[in-house]
Structure formats: structure tokens, C-alpha cells
C-alpha positions as CSV (number, residue, x, y, z in Angstrom):
1,M,100.4,125.3,128.5
2,D,99.9,121.5,128.5
3,Q,97.4,120.4,125.8
4,N,96.5,117.2,127.7
5,K,95.6,119.0,130.9
6,K,92.0,119.1,131.8
7,K,90.4,122.5,131.4
8,P,87.6,124.0,133.4
9,I,84.1,124.2,131.9
10,M,83.6,127.5,130.0
11,P,87.3,128.6,130.3
12,I,86.8,132.1,129.0
13,A,83.9,132.9,131.5
14,T,86.0,131.3,134.2
15,A,89.0,133.4,133.2
16,I,86.9,136.6,133.3
17,W,85.8,135.8,136.9
18,L,89.3,135.0,138.0
19,I,90.6,138.3,136.5
20,D,87.9,140.3,138.2
21,N,87.9,138.6,141.6
22,T,91.4,137.4,142.4
23,T,95.0,138.6,142.5
24,L,96.2,135.7,140.4
25,T,98.8,136.4,137.7
26,F,97.8,136.3,134.0
27,K,100.1,133.2,133.7
28,Q,98.3,131.3,136.5
29,I,94.9,132.1,135.0
30,A,96.1,131.2,131.5
31,D,97.6,127.9,132.6
32,F,94.4,127.0,134.5
33,C,92.1,127.9,131.7
34,G,94.2,126.4,128.9
35,M,94.6,129.7,127.2
36,H,97.6,131.9,126.2
37,E,98.8,134.6,128.6
38,L,98.1,137.3,125.9
39,E,94.5,136.2,125.7
40,I,94.1,136.7,129.4
41,K,95.8,140.1,129.1
42,S,93.4,141.0,126.3
43,I,90.4,139.9,128.4
44,A,91.6,142.0,131.3
45,N,91.9,145.1,129.0
46,D,88.4,144.5,127.6
47,E,89.8,143.9,124.1
48,I,88.2,140.5,123.7
49,A,85.4,138.5,125.3
50,Q,83.2,141.5,125.9
51,G,79.6,140.5,126.7
52,I,80.6,137.1,128.1
53,K,79.1,136.6,131.6
54,P,81.8,135.6,134.2
55,I,81.3,132.3,135.9
56,N,82.4,131.6,139.5
57,P,84.6,128.4,139.5
58,I,84.0,128.0,143.2
59,F,80.3,127.9,142.7
60,T,80.7,125.3,139.9
61,N,83.0,123.3,142.1
62,Q,86.0,123.6,139.7
63,L,88.1,125.4,142.3
64,T,88.2,125.9,146.0
65,Q,88.8,129.2,147.8
66,E,91.8,127.5,149.5
67,E,93.3,126.7,146.1
68,I,92.9,130.3,145.0
69,D,94.4,131.6,148.2
70,R,97.3,129.2,147.9
71,C,98.1,130.4,144.4
72,S,97.5,134.1,145.1
73,N,100.2,133.9,147.8
74,N,102.8,132.4,145.5
75,P,102.8,133.4,141.8
76,N,104.9,130.4,140.9
77,T,102.3,127.9,141.9
78,V,99.8,126.4,139.4
79,L,96.0,126.3,140.0
80,Q,94.7,122.7,140.2
81,L,91.3,121.8,139.0
82,N,89.2,120.4,141.9
83,K,89.2,116.6,141.7
84,D,85.9,116.3,143.4
85,D,83.5,114.7,140.9
86,T,80.5,116.8,142.0
87,N,80.6,119.4,139.2
88,Y,77.7,121.7,139.2
89,F,76.9,121.4,135.5
90,V,77.3,117.6,135.3
91,N,75.0,117.1,138.3
92,K,72.4,119.6,136.8
93,K,72.5,117.6,133.5
94,R,72.1,114.3,135.3
95,K,69.1,115.6,137.3
96,A,67.5,117.0,134.1
97,A,68.0,113.7,132.3
98,K,66.1,111.8,135.0
99,G,62.8,113.6,134.2
100,A,60.6,112.9,131.2
101,R,62.5,113.4,128.0
102,Y,61.1,115.0,125.0
103,T,60.0,112.7,122.2
104,P,59.6,114.3,118.7
105,I,56.1,114.1,117.2
106,A,57.4,111.8,114.4
107,R,58.6,109.3,117.1
108,R,55.5,109.3,119.3
109,H,53.6,106.8,117.2
110,D,56.5,104.3,118.0
111,K,55.9,104.3,121.7
112,P,53.1,101.7,121.7
113,D,55.3,99.4,119.6
114,A,58.1,99.8,122.2
115,I,55.7,99.1,125.0
116,Y,54.4,96.0,123.3
117,W,58.0,94.8,122.8
118,L,58.9,95.3,126.5
119,L,55.7,93.6,127.6
120,K,56.2,90.7,125.2
121,T,59.9,90.3,126.0
122,Y,59.7,90.9,129.8
123,P,56.1,90.1,130.8
124,D,56.7,90.8,134.5
125,I,58.3,94.2,133.9
126,L,56.8,96.9,136.1
127,D,54.8,99.8,134.7
128,S,57.1,102.3,136.4
129,Q,60.1,100.9,134.6
130,I,58.4,101.1,131.2
131,I,57.4,104.7,132.0
132,K,61.0,105.6,132.9
133,L,62.3,104.0,129.7
134,V,59.7,105.1,127.1
135,G,58.0,108.0,128.7
136,T,54.4,106.9,128.5
137,T,51.3,106.7,130.7
138,K,50.0,103.9,132.8
139,S,46.7,103.8,130.9
140,T,48.6,103.1,127.6
141,I,50.6,100.3,129.2
142,K,47.5,98.8,130.7
143,A,45.6,99.0,127.4
144,I,48.5,97.3,125.6
145,R,48.9,94.7,128.3
146,E,45.2,93.8,128.2
147,K,45.2,94.1,124.4
148,T,42.5,96.8,124.4
149,H,44.6,99.5,122.9
150,W,42.7,101.3,120.1
151,N,45.4,100.5,117.6
152,M,46.3,97.0,118.8
153,K,45.9,95.3,115.4
154,E,48.6,97.6,113.9
155,L,51.1,97.3,116.8
156,H,54.3,95.4,116.1
157,P,56.8,94.7,118.9
158,R,59.9,96.7,118.3
159,D,63.0,97.3,120.4
160,P,62.8,100.8,122.1
161,V,66.6,101.2,121.7
162,L,66.4,100.7,117.9
163,L,63.4,103.1,117.8
164,G,65.5,105.7,119.6
165,L,63.1,106.1,122.5
166,C,65.8,105.1,125.1
167,N,69.4,104.2,125.1
168,Q,70.9,100.7,125.7
169,V,72.5,101.8,129.1
170,D,69.1,102.8,130.5
171,L,67.5,99.6,129.3
172,D,70.3,97.5,130.7
173,N,70.0,99.2,134.1
174,I,66.3,98.7,134.2
175,L,66.7,95.0,133.3
176,K,69.4,94.6,135.8
177,N,67.2,96.0,138.5
178,F,64.3,94.0,137.2
179,S,66.3,90.7,137.4
180,E,67.5,91.5,140.9
181,H,63.9,92.3,142.0
182,K,62.7,89.1,140.4
183,V,65.3,87.0,142.3
184,K,64.3,88.7,145.6
185,L,60.7,87.9,145.0
186,D,61.3,84.2,144.0
187,P,64.5,83.0,145.7
188,V,64.1,79.6,144.0
189,I,65.0,81.2,140.7
190,N,68.6,80.7,139.8
191,K,70.4,83.9,138.6
192,D,71.7,81.9,135.6
193,E,68.1,81.4,134.4
194,I,67.5,85.1,134.0
């Protein structure tokens, strides 16, 4: 069992599914899941891991049926984790991250400050980009842009990354897209000026 070998997501649940649905040896399953052969035997005998729901490694794109068939036919072969980078759980997480993210109540009063900072630092930034970064409404952005926000006197421009409302990677991506968009609109602008 190699410690540096990449293991499947949820190895015990994967092992349970492989035990129940394949003719692989305990050693093959143990090597694939990064577990000891005796653990696999205990799982098969219902001594441990009771109540854990099995997970299909084919459905999660960690294995292919061809790989399982190949190893089922030869007990000396080792299962190989699918190298395809379209893992079910990772993709699901990425999709979930694109939606509106939850902002704790204690941080919500910081949103107008972050919007003010973005508008002051990047006056031509699009409302949709601010909405993606901070998670706010168009009416709030409009009120701050026109300086008609109900609490305008108390607003202080503060970096949304430092406030914890977005991360630096998201901000950099938005700004990169923003600068590319700006160059497309005004071809006279030199990329070094941005």
C-alpha cells in the first residue's frame, strides 16, 4: 500500500460498493482505496463500516467499467484511478460555488463599503461583476454609484478581499476580464496602461 498514491474520494464507501458489486480481490480493493486488506475483509464480514452508504466509483468518475473488468479478470493487476479530471464531486462543488454565496449577518453591513471601494477603484466596472464578487443587488450598486445610498455618509471604501466577501482569485479573474473588455471597447488603450 503506497502512502503517496492518490486515493478515491470516500474510500470506505467506495470499498463497500466494490465489495458488493464486483469480483475484485480484497487486496485489489485495499490497494485502490488505500486501506489494509484486513479492513476490507472486516467490511465484507459486516464487522466494521456498518451504516455507511456505498458509493459507485463509476458514477463519480473515479473508475471505469473497463478498468473494473480488466482487474476482475486478472487478480494480479492493480486498479488505476481514472485520470479524467471530471470528478463528480469536484464539478458539483464548482457549480455550487458559482451561485450566490452566503454572507454571515455580521458581514452584511460591509457590502456597501466593498461596493464603494470597487466603484472608486474601478469606476467602469460592470454591475454584474460587482454582483458576482460581493453578492449584492443592482439597486444597492446604483445607489452607491449615484451617492444616494441611505448610509452614504458612513461608507468607507474597503477592499472586499480584506473584508472576506470574496477571495483574491475571484477578484483577479474579474479584473482580468474587465481589462480585456476595456481593451476591446477602446483599442487605443495600451495594455500596459491598465
